[in-house]
C-alpha positions in Angstrom: 0.0 -0.1 0.0 1.2 3.5 -0.7 -0.6 6.7 0.7 -0.9 9.8 -1.6 -0.6 12.5 0.7 -1.8 16.0 -0.7 -1.5 19.4 1.1 -4.3 21.6 -0.3 -4.6 25.4 0.3 -8.1 26.5 -0.6 -8.7 30.4 -1.4 -10.3 32.1 1.3 -14.4 31.9 1.2 -14.1 28.9 -1.0 -14.1 26.1 1.6 -17.8 25.0 1.0 -17.5 25.1 -2.6 -14.1 23.0 -2.1 -15.8 20.5 -0.1 -19.1 20.4 -2.3 -16.8 19.8 -5.4 -14.9 17.0 -3.4 -18.0 15.1 -2.4 -19.0 15.0 -6.0 -15.5 13.6 -6.8 -15.8 10.5 -4.5 -17.2 8.5 -7.2 -14.3 9.2 -9.1 -12.1 7.7 -6.5 -14.4 4.8 -5.8 -14.1 3.3 -9.2 -10.3 4.1 -9.7 -7.8 1.3 -10.1 -6.1 0.4 -7.0 -8.0 2.8 -4.9 -8.9 1.6 -1.4 -9.9 4.5 0.4 -9.9 8.4 0.4 -10.7 10.9 2.7 -10.1 14.8 3.2 -9.4 16.2 6.7 -9.6 20.1 7.4 -7.4 22.1 9.8 -9.0 23.4 13.0 -6.5 26.1 13.2 -6.1 26.9 9.5 -9.5 26.6 8.0 -8.3 27.0 4.2 -5.9 24.2 4.6 -6.9 20.4 3.8 -5.0 17.1 3.7 -6.1 14.5 0.9 -5.3 11.1 1.9 -6.0 8.4 -0.6 -4.7 4.9 -0.2 -3.5 3.0 -3.3 -2.6 -0.5 -4.0 0.6 0.8 -6.0 2.2 4.1 -6.8 1.5 3.4 -10.2 -2.5 3.1 -9.7 -2.2 6.7 -8.7 0.6 8.2 -11.1 -0.6 6.5 -14.1 -3.9 4.6 -13.8 -5.6 7.9 -12.2 -3.4 10.9 -13.1 -3.8 9.9 -16.8 -7.5 9.4 -16.9 -10.6 11.3 -17.6 -11.6 10.8 -14.0 -8.5 12.9 -12.8 -9.6 15.7 -15.2 -13.0 15.8 -13.9 -11.6 15.8 -10.2 -9.3 18.9 -11.1 -12.6 20.6 -12.9 -14.6 20.0 -9.5 -12.0 21.4 -7.0 -8.9 23.2 -8.9 -11.0 26.5 -9.1 -10.8 26.7 -5.6 -7.0 26.2 -4.9 -5.0 29.1 -3.5 -1.9 27.5 -4.9 -0.9 23.9 -6.5 -1.2 20.9 -3.9 1.9 19.6 -2.6 1.9 16.0 -3.1 4.0 13.1 -1.6 3.8 9.4 -1.3 4.2 7.5 2.1 4.3 4.1 3.5 3.4 3.3 6.8 6.3 2.7 9.0 4.8 2.2 12.3 1.5 1.7 13.7 0.3 1.6 17.4 -3.1 -0.1 17.4 
């Protein structure tokens, strides 16, 4: 498993529209090859800051299968207009879990 972690800054006043667009995009992730789960967390201290966490079977499922798909273009169409800056994305593996 690999986790896509995207740090997203949303334009001030666009939080509700971003969340509405993300809600509409859930089926895009649900049908993506190798996508196991996705969630979006919102910062309490910085309400324009969100973290997208997507669990992929492989990094290729994200970088090739999804990123090169029409569904990725639709995702960006739904949420991209609300970005204050390009998302910062990295991929992570679980190194330790306590539970």
